[in-house]
N, C-alpha and C positions, 0 to 999 in steps of 0.2 A: 581554625577560627575564621569567621567571615569578616571581610573588610567592610566597614561602614562607608557608604558612598552617598554622593549628593542625591537628593530626592528626585531631581530632574532626570538624572541618568537612570535611576531605578524605574521611574514612570515610563520611560521609553522602552524598557525591557520587560516590564511586568507581564505583558500579554504574550510574550514570545515563547514558543515551544519548538522543539525540533525532535530529532530521533538519534538514538545511540546506534553504534554498529551492532551492539548486542544489548537486549533489553534487560535492565536491572530488575531484580526481584521486586523491589519497591513498586516499580511501574506495573509489573504483572499483577501484583496484589490489588493495585488501584483499579485495574481494568482499563480498557481502552475507550476513551471518550473521543469520538471522531472530531477532527479539527473543524469540519463543516458544522457539526452540531454546536461545538463550543463557541465558534465565532458568531453563529447566528443567535445564540443565546446572549452574547455580548451586545450585539447591535439591536436585537429585538425588533427587527424590521419586518419579519414575516409572521403570519399566523402559524402557530404550532401545527405542523402537518399531522401529527398523531391525533389531533382533535378533529381533523377533517376526514381522515381515512381510517375507519375501523379495521381491526385485524380479523382475519379469518383463518381457519385451519382446514387442511385436507389430510385425511388419513392415508398414509402411504406405507408400503412395506419397509421394514427395517433392512431386509436383505433381499435384494433383487437377483442375486446370483447364487442360487442354491447349489450349483454344481462346481463352484470354485472353492478349492481347498483353503485359500487364504482367509476365508470368512468362517471357517469352522471354529467352534460349533455354530451351525446355522441357526437362524431365527425365523419363526413364522409370525412374529409379532408385527404390529404396525405402530406408527407414531404420527403425531400431528406436525405437519409441515406448514409453517405460518406464511401468509401472504396478504397483500393489500391490493386494492384495485380502484381505478377511477374510470367510470364509463360515461363521463360527461359529454364526450365528443362522439360517442359511438353511433354509427348508422349501419344499417343492414349491409353485410358484406365487408365490413371493416375488419382489420386484423386484431390480434391480441399481441401487444408489445410487452415482452417480459424482460424486465431488468433483473438480472441475476445479482444478488447482493454480495456474494463472495464471502470472504473471511471476516465478516462483521455482522452485527445485528442488523436486520432489515430496517429497523426504525431509523437508522442513520441514512438510509437511502430514500426515505419518504419525501424530502424536499424536491426530488426529481419528478414526483407526480405533480407538484405545483408548477415547476418551471425547470428548464433544462431539457436535455435531449429526449427523455421519456415523455414529458409533456408535449414537446414539439412534434414528435413523431405521431403520438396519439391524435393530436389536433390535425396534423397534415393528412392523415390517412383515415380519419373518422374511426379510430380504433379505440381499444380499451388498454389503458396503461396498467401494468402489474409490477409490483415489487415482490420477488420471490426469495424467501430466506433459504440459506444453505443449511443442510443438516449439521448439527453440532454447534450452531451459533444462535444467538438470540434466545428464543424459547423452543427451538426445533431440535430437541434432543431425543434420539432414539433409544437411549439407555438410561438406567437409573443413576449411574455414576460415570465418571470419566477415567476409570482405571484403564491401564494399557490394554487389558484384555477386551474391555468394552469399546475401546477406540478402534477396534479392528474394522468396524463398519464405517469409519471416517476415511473414505477414499474419494478421489475425484470420480472414479468409475461409478460408485454407488450414488453420488450426488447428481451425476448426469442422468442416471436412470430416474431419480426423483423428478427432475425437470421434465423428462419425457412423460412420466406417469401423470404429472400435473396437467400437461397439455391435453392428455387423452381422457382425463377424468373430472376436471374441475367443472363445477356449476356455480356461476356467479349469482350471488344473492340479488333478488329482484329481476333476474333475467332467466328464471328457470324454464320459461317457455321457448328458449332459444338453444340450439345446439351450437355451442361455442367451443367445441373441442376440436383438436387436430385429428385427421387432416382436412376435415370439411371447412374449418376456419384456418386462415393463414396465421401461423405463429412466427413472430420475428423476435429474436433474442438480442439483448444488448448486455454488455458487461465491461467493466474497466479493471485493469491490472490482472490479478488472479482470475477475477470474474470475466475478464476479457479473454483470457486463454480458455476458460471454461466454456464461454460462448462459442468460440471457434471449434472446440472439441464437440460441443453439442450439435452444431450444424453438420459436422462430418460423421458423427456416430449415429445421429438420428435424423437423416435428411428427409425422411418421409413424414416426420412429425414437426420439425422446425423448418419452415419454408425459407428462412433467411436469418442472418446473424451479423451483428456489428461487434467486432473485437477492438476495443479501445485500449491502447497500451497493453495489449494482451501478451503476457509473458509465456509464449507457447514453447519456448526452449528452456527446459529445466536445466540449471547449471549448478553443480554442487558447490564449488568454490567460486562464488560470483564476485571476485575482487573488482571486476570491471564496472561494478555499480557506480564507482566514483569517477570513472573515466569521462563521462559527459560533464561532470561537475568541473573537472580539470580543464576540459576543452572549452566549455562555454561560460564558465564562471568569470567574475572580474579578475583579470590577470594579476593585479597587485595583491588581491586577497588570496588567490590560489598560491602564488609564490610565497607569501608570508606563512600560510598554513603549512605548506610543504617544508619550509625551512624550520619553522618552530617544531613541527612534528619530528623532523630529522634530529633536531637538538635533543628532544625528549628521548628518542630511540637510541641516540648515541650514548645517552646516560643509562637508560633502563636496560639496554641490550649490550652496548659496547663496554659499559663499566658495571656490569651486573653484580660484581662482587663488592663494589664500593657502596656499602650500605649507608654510610654517612652522607654521601653525595645524593643518593636516591632519596633519603629522608629529607634532605634539604630541598630537593625538587618538589616533592609532594607538599612540603610545608609552605613553599612559595605560593602554591595555588590554593592554600588553605585546606588541603586534602591529606594532611599528615596522618589521619586516623583511618584511611582506606588501607586495608591490610594487603591486598593483592596488587601487584604492579599492573597487571592487565586490567583490573577494575579501574584503577587510576587512569590509565590511558584511555579506557572506554569513556570515562566522563569527558575527557577532552575532545572526543569525537562528536559530541552532541552539536556543537555549533555548525560545523560543515555539513552535518546531516540534515540541516534545515532546508537544503536545496529542493528536496522533493515537495515540501509544503508550500512552495510558491504557487500562486494562482492569479489569473487575470482579474478576478472579481475581488475588490478590496475587502469585502465582508468575509470572503473565504480564505483569502491569502494569509499565510503565516509569515509575519515580518521577521522571524528569527534569523533567517539567513542574511538578510540585508543588514540587520543590526549587528550580527556577528562580524560581517565584513567591514562594516563601518567602524567597529572598534579596532580591528586588526590593522586597518590601513590608515587610521588617523595619524597625522603628523605631530599631534600633541597628546600628552598624557591626559586621559579622560577621567582618571580616578585619582584625585589629589592624595588620598591616603596610601596610594601605592608608592609614593615618592621615596619613602624610607626603605623601599625594597630595590632601589636602583642598583646598589652594589651587588646584591644577591642575584638579580637578573643578569647582570654583566658576568658574574662568575659562572652562572649556569650556561650562558651563551658560549663562554670560552671553553668550559668543560665539554660542551656539546659539539665543539669543533668549528664554531663560527665567530671566534674572537675578532677576526679581521673585519667582521660586519657588525660589530657591536654598536656602532654609532646609529645604524638604522634599526637594528633588531631590538635594542633595549626598550624603546618606546612601544614597539609592537608586543614584546613580551609582557611589559607592565600592563598594557591594555588587555592582553589575553588573560592575565591573572585576574584583573578586575572584572572582566566579563564572566569568567568562570565562577568567581565569588558571588556575583549578583544573581546569576541564573541557576547556579547549582548549590553552592555551599550555603548561602544565606537561607534559601527555602528549606533546606534540610534542617538547619538549626531551628527554624521557626516551627517545624513539625515536631521538634523534640525527639528526633531519632538520631541514632548513631550514624556515622558516615557509612559503615558497612551495611546498615539497615537500608540506607538510601541508595547506595550505589553498587553493592556487590551482586554478582551473579553466582556466587558460591554459597549454596545452602541446601544440602541434601534433605534436611527435614522438611523444608518448604516444598521442594519438588516432589516429595512423597505424597502430598495431599492430592486426593483424586475424587472428592465428593462432587456432586453436581454443581456446586457453587464455584468450582475452580475452572471457570470458563476460559481462563488464560491458556489451558492445556491444548485447546483445539488446533490453533494454527501452528504452534511449535511441533505438534505431532505430525501435521501434514508436511512441514518442511523437513523434519528429521527423517521421516519415513520415505518420502517420494520426491519432494520438490527441491530440496537444497536451498540455493540462493543465500548461502552464508557469505556475508560481506566482510572479507578479511583485509587486513593490511599486509599480512605476510605473503599473500599471493601476488602482490604487485611485483613485476619484474625488477631485478636488481638494478637495472640501468634507469629506473624511474624513481622519483621521490613520491612516496604515497601521501595521501591526504589524511590518513588515519594511521595510527601506530602499527608497526610490524609485530608488536606483542599481541595483537588481536589476530590470533591464529585459528585454524580449524579446530584444534584441541580446545581452545577457549570458547569458541562460538558453539561448540557441541556439548558443553557441560550440561545444558538442559536436556539434550537428547539422551545422554547416559544416565543422568540422575533422575529424570522424570519418567522416562519410558524404557530404560535399559536398552536403548538402541546404540550399539557400539560400532556399527559399520556405516559407511557412507549411505546417504539417501539413494534409493533405487530410482534414479532419474530416468532410466531406460523405460520404465513403465509409462512415464509421462511423455517422453519423447517419441514413443511409438505412435502417438496421435498425429505426428507430423513435424514437430519442432519448427525450425525456421521455414521449412518448405510447405507447411500446411496450406492448403488451398481448396476451394470448392465454389461451385456456382452460388451466387447470392450470399457470399461471405466477404464482408468488408473488413479491412484492417486500417485503423486510424491510430496514428502514433504521434508523439511529440518529439520534435527535433532535439530538444535539450533534456529529455527524460533520462534520469539515471537508470531506468529499467529498459531503455531502448536496446541494449545489448542482448536482451533475452526475447526480443520481439522480431517479427518478420522484417522490420526495418533496420535490424542490426547491421553494422558495417560488414559483418561476415556473411550475411544472408544474400541470396541472389536478388538482383534488381528485378523489379516488376513494372509493368505498365498498368496504370489505373484505368479500369473500364466500369461501365454501369453494372455489369454482371459481377465483376470482382474488383470493387473499389480498393484503392491502395493510396492512402493520403497521409502525408507527413506534415503536421502543423508547424509552421515556422515559429521558432522561439518558444514553443510550448513545452511544458513539463509533463506531468502525469495525468492522463485522460482529461485534458482540458475541455473537451467537447461535452463532457457529461453535465456540468452545472450550467445554469443560465439565469436570466433576469426576467422580472415582470416587465411588460411593455413600458410602464411608466418609470422604470429604472434605467432603461437603455439610454445611452448618450452617443455622441459621435465617435467616442473611443471605446465604449463598452457595449457589447463584447468587442474585443479587438478584431480587426478585419480577418485575420487568419482563422480565428475561432468562429466568427459569424459565418464566413463563407463555407467552412467545413460543415457546420450544422445545417446550413441551407443545402449543401450537397447531399447530406445524409437524408434529408427529407425528400429530395428529388429522386435519389436512386431507390429509396424504399417505395415511393409511389410508383416508380417504374416496375419494381418487383411485384407490387400489388396488381398492376395492369397485367402482368404476365400470369399471375395467379388467377385473375378473372378469366383470361383466355383459356387457361387450362381447365378451369371449372366448367366453362361453357362447353368445351369439347367433351368432357366427361358426361355432362348432362345429355348432350346430343347422342353420344354412344349408348347411353341407357335407353333413350327414347327409341333408337333404331332396334335395339335388342328386343324391346317390348313389341 
């Protein structure tokens, strides 16, 4: 049952969203609405970019690798790969800047044609800005359904070949008189997160087609059990919030795991949070992971920033009980704290536990009740019937197939070393996080991360390939800026920049000139974006020299 709370508290939380360690089926059904799109819809401050930039399609091969057995039976078909472009700043000799949209519909990347790094680079270089959709996302589907058999063409290798084919064959509407294909025109790629790794791989695999690339928060090292996702949160998050989360999570685990046969106590724990009807213990613990998962959604731009993490921490670290109606649960909270092994800290943890309960009720339990669904319908990841759906409308299947088959990145609590207190429950195990792999795709073995890491992993490097990462990014441990990776020196030819205090590809979004202030963008972001424009212009000067030499050689031959 949801706790009724003061309207003020609810209004503070109503726009907050975050991420679970494992995505519940309810959220898969709803589809992914990007936080960028959602918050821009809330603020209504920008012209809808989809009204400014029409979509185009290029027919590309479904199967670029007819000799590789993993794609059998092979296909000779083609499909429409969607893209958008803006040639407002183009001048003869300018590059084509391709923003790879990654594991999302390309529509959600269109704001970057208006402002942000794609717009900035196109303007700085007199280039054409392009948003290129990834196969099996948005409308760029090569197959009539998303059955496991038809998902065999969903690999990073095939998608890289798509991007190369695009650069060699695209003809931009209204510019049919110009040869704007590679290699006669410089193609510079950009991507963030998965698309950042994709961009790095693209530069290395197709160096004669893509002249340069910028990998922002590029997760170039595929890691199957990526429990380290929460390590930067623990290191850079507010200490009081981190400690409270660790202790409260440990209390939960000491009950769910340490007293797993005590069904009465476990039922009492679930009921305290208003989640008594969640059948599985791991689903219950997964709901509790949502608040700390908001760290990645932080952004320097208030209109893009997700306030969920700050609100979560504000609740847990408050010295006063924020939800008056939880006062009657004081004795229950104290009993749970004692049962969880923290009875000697009850004076401090009782208020934190009560606020935790209130927060979960407001952000999770109450919205579920309002939708008229059962708690298992809202929060469970156990549903073989749902996972068997594979028609073309089940677009949720695309990214799970990629991480189940090749990428990994399962964010477990069980993987955290025994001498550390995790930020999410240890009941969130590899077995739990791979339910979707087994039930949706019949993938019963670990992801083949060797396929991805063969591109270079932490050590990937190439001329005119930049790595831009965030100091506080939870994904940093999978990037070339990981603590485990070799130190590098940043140069114009191989830029290597770590943005102070930044989270996930903070250089990608931007502001209109009339929106900038003394503090926005913050100096580390503004200087990084300026550096990116500077080194890309240097790369273009290099391209111009190389083009001149080729022309002179042709003249001599004649």
